C-alpha positions as CSV (number, residue, x, y, z in Angstrom):
1,M,-3.1,8.7,-2.5
2,N,-5.4,9.8,-5.2
3,I,-6.3,7.2,-7.8
4,K,-4.2,8.4,-10.7
5,K,-1.2,7.9,-8.3
6,A,-2.3,4.6,-7.3
7,R,-2.9,3.5,-10.7
8,G,0.7,4.6,-11.8
9,Y,2.1,2.9,-8.5
10,M,0.4,-0.4,-9.8
11,N,1.5,-0.1,-13.3
12,K,5.1,0.6,-12.1
13,Q,4.7,-2.5,-9.7
14,L,3.3,-4.8,-12.4
15,Q,6.6,-4.4,-14.3
16,D,7.8,-7.0,-12.0
17,E,6.8,-10.2,-14.1
18,S,6.3,-12.5,-11.1
19,L,3.9,-10.1,-9.6
20,R,2.3,-9.6,-12.9
21,Q,1.9,-13.4,-13.6
22,G,0.2,-13.9,-10.3
23,Y,-2.3,-11.1,-11.3
24,R,-3.2,-12.3,-14.7
25,A,-3.3,-15.8,-13.2
26,N,-5.9,-14.9,-10.6
27,I,-8.0,-13.1,-13.4
28,A,-7.8,-15.7,-16.0
29,M,-8.9,-18.2,-13.6
30,L,-12.0,-16.4,-12.6
31,I,-12.6,-15.9,-16.5
32,Y,-12.1,-19.6,-16.9
33,D,-14.5,-20.7,-14.0
34,D,-17.1,-18.3,-15.1
35,Q,-16.9,-19.7,-18.8
36,M,-16.8,-23.3,-17.9
37,T,-19.6,-23.6,-15.3
38,D,-23.5,-22.7,-14.9
39,K,-25.0,-20.9,-11.9
40,G,-25.0,-24.0,-10.0
41,G,-21.4,-24.5,-10.6
42,K,-21.9,-27.7,-13.0
43,S,-20.0,-27.6,-16.2
44,S,-22.3,-26.8,-19.2
45,K,-20.5,-25.1,-21.7
46,P,-18.5,-26.0,-24.8
47,P,-15.1,-25.0,-25.0
48,T,-14.6,-21.4,-26.3
49,N,-11.1,-19.2,-26.6
50,L,-11.9,-18.0,-22.9
51,S,-11.6,-21.9,-21.7
52,T,-8.0,-22.1,-23.0
53,V,-5.0,-21.2,-20.6
54,E,-3.9,-18.6,-23.7
55,G,-7.0,-17.3,-24.1
56,C,-7.9,-16.5,-20.4
57,N,-4.3,-15.2,-20.0
58,S,-4.7,-12.8,-23.0
59,I,-8.0,-11.3,-21.8
60,A,-6.5,-11.1,-18.0
61,E,-3.4,-9.2,-19.5
62,R,-6.0,-6.6,-21.6
63,I,-7.9,-6.1,-18.0
64,I,-4.5,-5.5,-16.0
65,D,-3.4,-2.9,-18.8
66,L,-7.0,-1.5,-18.9
67,V,-7.1,-0.8,-15.0
68,F,-3.4,0.2,-14.2
69,K,-2.3,1.8,-17.6
């Protein structure tokens, strides 16, 4: 399967809201963890838009759209 077909397939599958929510949550958590910890794993940064559930979900949704649409 070429990349265009694979991306189209994933885009179609991500129309299932429960699957999309799972992808979004995993991406959002990665972003949150990255924003809230330093390289040693200790909390060091003040809260930002990316340290809120809404902010992380928003950027995760944009990443999913960028990759699969």
